[in-house]
N, C-alpha and C positions, 0 to 999 in steps of 0.2 A: 506494498498501500507504501501512496504517498506521503511524505511526512514534511505538512505547509508549516511556517511560521511568519507570524505577526512581529516585524519590527518598528520601536516607534521611531523617531528619527526627525532630529533639526539637522536647517541644513546653515551652512553659510547665507544661502539663494534662500534660504524661506523667512515667509515668517509669523509661521504658523505653524508645526507640525503632520508629519504624515505616517502617516503611513504604509511602509514597503511587507506587501506581502514574498511569500519564498517558497518557494518549492524547493524541497530538497536546501542545495545552495550556487540556488542560482533565484534573481530576485526575479519575479515576473510583472511583477505588478506597484503600481504604489498609489492610495488614496493622499487627495492634495484638499489641503482646506482655500487657498487661497481665495479662490473663487464665493462669490458667493452660495454658491450647488459646490457636493463636492465630485471633486474629477479621478476620475483616472486613465493609468500612462502603461496599458501593458508593453511590455518590454517583450519582442524574442529575438527566436536567433535557429538559426538555420541549425546549430551542433543539437536542437531540443523539439522532442517531438510533442505539439504544444496539445496533443487532444486529450484532456480534461472531466474528468467525469465533470456534467452540470451538478444536482443537487449538491457533491460535497466542496469544488471548488466556489459557489453557491452561497453556501454556510459556512464557508472563511471571510466570505467579501465582506458578510455581513459583520463578523466578528470584527474586525475593523471596524467597519464603521460608528459598532460602537463603545468602542476602545477609545475612537478618539474623536465625539465627541462629548463622550464624557470627562476628556480630560480641561 
């Protein structure tokens, strides 16, 4: 099974925190709060197959959203 992790980060180019979603050791998504809405940036690599189980991925995205909005 894939191992997802969520890391909350603060970059020098950001005013607010971001949530990074990692699949094993590859960052695949960043959710930022810089705009009036949450924005998702997807990261793709030709070295990785991005066929992910929808429900599993949706659950981790919802968890990241909850963590960010609680900060």
